[in-house]
N, C-alpha and C positions, 0 to 999 in steps of 0.2 A: 790720579784717575787711571792712567795707563796700567800701573801694577794691579789695580782692582779689576780692570777689564781682563787682564791676563789671568788673574786668579779665577775669575768666573769661567773663563774658557777652559782652564785646566780642570775645574770642578765638573763642568759640563761633560768634558771628555771622559773623566773618571766615572761619572754616573752612567754615561752611555755604555762603557765597557762592563760596568757592574750589571746593568740590566741585561746586556747580551749574554754575559756569563751565567746569570741566574736563569735566563730563558733556555740556554743550552742544557743546563743541568735538569731543568724541568722536563725537557724533551727526552733526555736520556732516561729519567726516572719513570716517565709516563709509559715507556715501552713495556713495563711490567705492571700489570694491574694489581692494586692492593689486595683484592679479594683472593688472589692466588698465593699470597705470601703466608708464611707461617705466622703464628701469633707473635713470636719473638721478633722476626723480621719486620712485621707490621709495626711493632713498637719502636724499632730502630728507625723505620721510615718516618713515623709520626714525629718522633723527637727531633730528627734532622730537619724536617720541614718547618717545625715550630721555631727552631733556632734561626733558620734562614729568614723566615718572615719577620721575626722579631728584629733581626739586624736590618731588614729592609725598611721596617718602620722607622728605625733610628736614622737611616740614611735619607728616608723620604722627608723626615722633619727638617733635616738640613737642606734638602733640595727645595722644600717648600719655602724656606727662608730666602734662599738664593733667587727663586723664581719670583717671590714677592718683591724683592729688591729690583729685579729686572723688569717685570711686567706690571707691577702694581698689585694692591690687595684685591681689587675687583677681579683681576684675571685669574687669581689663584684660589678664589672662593670655592669653586667646585672641587679643586684638588684637596682643599682643606677638609671638606665634607667626606671625601673618600677616605682620607687618612683617619678621620675620627671613626668611621665605620670599620676600617681595618683594625684599629686598636681594640674596638669592642669585640670583634671576632677572635682576635688573638688572646684577649683576656679570658674569654670563654674556653678557648682551647687549652690555656695553661691550667684553668680550673679542672678541666677534665683530666689533664695529664697528672695533676696532683692526686685526683681521685683514683687513678689507675695504680699509682705507686704508694698509696697510703697504707695504713695498717689493716684496713678492712679488705680482704681479698674478694674479687668477683669471679664468677664462673667464666669459663673461656669464651662463651658466646657473648656475654655482656662486656667483657674486656675488649673483644674484637670490635664490638659495636662502638664502644667509646673511642678506640683508636681510629676507627674509620671516620668518626665525627671530627676528631682532631685534624686528620688529613684534609677533610673537606673544608673546614674553617680556614686552615692555613693556606690551602691552595687558592680559595676564592679571594682572600685578602691579598695574597701576593699578586694575583692576576689583575685586580683593580689598581693596585699601586703601579704595576708595570704599565698599564694602559695610560694612566695619567702622566707618569714620568716620561713615557715615550712621546706623549703629546707635547710636553714642554721641550723635549729634545728636538722635535720637529719644528717647534716654534723658534727655537734658537737657530736652527738651520735656516729657517725663513728670514730671521733677522739678519743673518750674515749675507743673504742673497736678495734682500728686499729691493735693492735697486734694479736687479735683473728681473725680478718677478713683476714689479709694478707695471711695466708696459703691457704684459700679457693680461693682467687683471683689467686694465683700462680698455684693452681691445674687446674683451669679453663683454664688458658693460656697454660699450658702444654698439656692439652687435645686437645685444638685447634691445637697446634703445631704438635701433633701426627696424627691428622685426616686431616691436611691441605694437606699433601702429596697425600693422596687418593683422596681428592676433586680436587686437581690439575690435577691428572691423568684423572679423570672423565671429567673435563672441556676440557682437551686436546682432548679426544675422541669426545666430542661434537663439538669442533671447527673443527675437521677433517670431521665430518659427516654433519654438518649443517652450513648454512651461518650465518654471523653476524646478519642479519635481523631476523633470527629465534631465535638466542640466546638472543637478546635484551639486557636487563640490566645486565644479568649475564656474558656477553662476556668478561668483564675485572674484574670479581669478584675475580679471583685468584690474580691479581695484588693488588687490594684494600685490600684483606684479608692479603696478605703478608706484606703490609705497616702497616696495623693496628696491626698485630702480633708483628712486630718489635717495634712499638710504645708502645704497652702494656708491652712488656718485659723490655724495657728501663725505662718506667714509674715506674714499680714495683721495679726495682733496685734503682731508685732515692728515692722512698718511703722508702725503707729499710734503706737508708742512713739517711733520716730525722728521722726515728724512733730511729736509733742508736744515733742521736744527740738530742733526746728527743723533737723534733719539730713535735709533733703529729698532729697539725692543718695543717701544710704544707703536712705532710704524708697523712692525710685524703683526701686532695684535689687530691693528686696524685693517691691514691687508687681509688677514685671515677672516675677519668679519665681512669684508667686501667680497671675498671669494665665496663664503657661505651664502651671502645674499644673492650673488650671481647664480650659484647653483640652484637656489630655490626659484629664481626667476625662470631658469631653463625648464624646471619641472612644471611650473605653472603654465608656461606657454605650450609646452608639449602636451599637457593635459587638455588644453583647449582644442588642439589639432586632433587629438585622439577622440575627444568627445564628438567633434564634428563627424568623423568617420563612423563612429559607433551609432550615432543617432540617424545618420543617413542610411546605414545598413538596416537599422531597426525599422525605419519608415518603409523601405523597400520590402522587407519581410512582412510588415503589417499588411501591405497591399496584397501580397501573395496569399497570406493566411486568411484574409477576408474572403477572397475568391474560393479558397478551399473550404472554408466553413459554410459558405452559401451553397456550394456544390453538395457538401455532406448533408445539409439541411434538406435540400431538394430530394436527395436519394432517400433520406430517412422518411420524408413525407410520403414518398411513393410506397413505402412499406407499411404505412400506418392504417391502411384499409383492410377490411376482412378478407378481400380477395387475395391479399398477399399472405394469408395464413394466420393473421392476428385476429382473434375473436372480437367482435364488436362488444364494447363495454368492458373489456378486460383492463386490469390495472396497468399491464405493460403497454397496451395501446394508448391509454390515457397519459402515462408518463412520457411516451414517445411524442405525442402531440404537444404536450406542454414543453418538452425540451426543444422541440423544433422551433417553437415560438421564441424561447429564450435565446437560442442560437441565432435566429434571424434578428432579434433585437440587438444582440451584441455586434453582429456584422454591420447593421445599420448605424449603430452608435459609433463604431470605428470609422465608417465611411464619412459620417458627419464630422468627426474630429479631423480627419484628413483634409476635408474641404474648408475647415474653419480654424486655421492656426491662430494662436499657439496651442499646441496639444502635447500630450506625453505619449510617444509611441511605445515606450516600455510598458506603461500602465495599460494601454489599449491591447498590446500583445498579451499581457497577462490575463486580461479579461477574455480575450478570444480563446486563448489556450485552455482556460478554465471551462468555457462553454464547450469547446471541442472535446475535452476529456469527459465531461458529463454526458455529452451526446453519444460519444463512443460507448460509454458504460451502459447507457439506456439501450443502445442498439444491440449490445451484447446480451442484455436481459431479454430484449424482444426476440432475438434469435433463439435463445434458450426456451422462451415461452412458446414460440412457434413450433419448435421441435417437440416440446412437452404436449402442446395442444394437439399436434398431429398424432402423436403416439396415443394420447388418451382417447381421441376421436376414433382411431382405428381399433383400439381395445374395446370401446363401447359398441362399435359395430359388430365386432367378433362376439361380444357378450350377447347382443340381440340375436344374432344368428344361432348361437349355441342354445340360448333359452328357448327360442322358437322351435328348434329341432327337438329338444327334450320335452317341451310342452306338447308337441304333436304326438310324440311317442307315448306320453302318459295318457293323453286324452283318448287316443285310439285303443288303449289297453287298460283303461282305468278300472275295469273289472278285476284286474289282477294286481294293481299298484296300490300299495299301502300309504299310510300317513307320512312315513319318513321321506319318501321321494317327493310327495306333495309339499311338505313343509320346506324342504331344501329348495324346491323350485320357487316357492313363494318368496323365500329369502333372497334368491337370486334376482327375482323381479324387483324386490325392494332396493337391493344394492344397485341395480341398473338404473332405477329411477333417481336414486341419490347421485349417481355418477353424472347423469344428464343435467341435474340441477347444479352441480358444482363445476361443470366443465369450464365455464367462463370465469367464475370468481376464484376458484382454487383448482387449477389444472392437475396438480400433483395428487390432491385428495380424490379428484375425479378418477384419475388413473387407478388409484388404490381400490376405489369402490368398484370400478369395472372389472378389475382383476378378481376381486372377491366374488362378483356376480358370476364370472366364469367358473370359479372354483365351486360355488354352490350349485351351479347348473350341472357341473360334472358329477358332483356328489348325488344330485337328484337322479341323474342318468344311471349311476351305478346302483342306487337303490331300486329304481324302476326295473332295470335289467335283471337284478337279482329276484325281485318279486315275480316277474314274468316267468323266469326260468323255473322257479319253485312252485308256480301256480298249479293247482289241481283243477283240471278242466271239467270236472263233473258239473252238469247243469242242474243237479238236484239241490233243493234248498238246504238239505241237511248236511251237505258236504259228503265226505267219504272218499275212498280211494278210486272207486269206479262206479258207474251207473249200474244200478241193480234192476234186472228185468225179472218180473215175477216168474217163478218157475225155472229160471235160468241160472246159470253159473257165471262167475266172473270171466271165464274163458270165452263165454258166448257173447260178451259185451263188445259191440263194435267200437272201433277207435274213433273218437270224435275229431281227430286231426292232430296237428302239432300243438304244442303248448301255447305258442303265440296265437294260433288260430282260435284256440279255446278262449284265450283272454279277450280277443277281439269280439267273439260271439257273446261272451259274458257281458262286455260293455254294451253291445247292441241290445241284449236282453234287458239290461238295466234301463236303457233309454226307453224301450217299449213299455216295460212294466211301470216305470215312473210316469210315463206319459199317460198310460191307461188309468193308473190310479188317480192322476190329476183330473182326467176328463170326467170320471165318475159316471160314464155311460158306456153303452156297448161299443167296443172297439173293433177295428178291422182284424183280419187274420195275420198271423206272423209267419213269413216264408210260405204262405199258402196253407198253413196248418189250421188248428182249431181256433175258435173265437176267444177274444179276451173280453169278458163281461164286466160291467160296472156294478157297483153296489157292494154291500157287505158280503153277499153270498155268491158273487160272481166267480167264475173260474176260467182257466185257460189251458190250452194244450200246447206242448212243445212240438215243433215240427219233426218230421221223420228225417233222421240223418243217417245215411248209409243203410237203410232198411230197418233202422232201430227207431221205435216210437215210444218214448217214455210216457208214463201215465200222466194224467191231468192233475193239476193242483188247484185246489179251491181256496178261495179267500175266506177268512174267518174273522174279519173285523180288526184290521191293523190301524196304523197311524193315518194312512192315506184314506181317501174317500172310497176307494175300491181296489180290487186286485188282491194279490197274495202278499206274502211277507216281503217280497222284493220292494 
């Protein structure tokens, strides 16, 4: 037995130095990235790594046999699976290597790609083998020191056993305060920790029996299992403490955010009236009112949850934050709507003022103003009416219509100004460039006044003539001048302007009931 043990120790030492040597080589080689190598050097690197990992597989098969003899077939099962996977990778790498050097040449890019794949396969297989071999090396070290390590393992388990009760009480309080959805993974940590604690205690007891029987390799496996169980217990108990802190913070945050949301809802509600610049009946106003109700419902629901545990503070926080985000978005929309509404309202007011001014200009000078100005003015009025109708339902469209109304009013003004400036102020029905006085010359024609004055007088004359025609009876005098008679044969005389008295005009049966052609 002693020679066999010595042989195993020697083999373990050899394996340890082989692993360390291979690792050192790998570190040295890794300083040069394969991508930077020439194709020739890349082929050399791939071939060398492939040979090394093939040797490692042979050594690992021997190591697996020794490990199975030391620790049993169950302990080396995972190592065996890793060895099979490494063999598969190396077989693929050798196939690629054969393809690189066969009679069918590849272009340089394809060849480099194949060599890089060989390096990748060999490196991965080597790393997995190293990891498992190192694990067994550590297990052998543990076997040699199992008597020293056992007290430490037992102390750790005893510590967990003493703190488990407190952790169990903490988890019980958490379960009474919070829903399972809030506890998440820690909801059954007490059960898992209890099972692991029982497993660790049982495993340590079995390890002590193996030590007593001088079966240190079996004892090492049991001690390693107990260590792993102890580490998992530590993580579970720590998770319970962390969950307690996290949920308490979430609860405090929930209280604060409930107050914040209620305050935001109050502020939003104050903005929802028309006096705050939001048009009554607008979509933004309706959305804001609806969102205020939703926010208040969320806040009330969260308060009710706080008052009636168990509850889920994380879920309540998510609900509150969703409502807060939605309320903020609606408030931003409302602010944009208010700004647009104010702009559209101001533009409509400007359009009204502009249309009124142009309308007054045209009305007082309509004797000189043609259809172009009148048509543009009417379109301006139509656009203004449309803007007023759209102001609440579609503020942007209302703004566009109001701007168009101003543009049409400006166009009407331009046409009217042009008409007045080019207007011939002759009061005679036949037109002409000047009033003709019988027996006189154009130079003797008195000036009727400015062009604008002529347009104004022409408008007045149209009013008088139209009115006289509608009356169909004798009318009053115009500016103290001649009479305006009714009937088909009635006539009228224009007043004297600046010493000039034009001749009378008689009616001769027009569209109107009386008067002249006017």
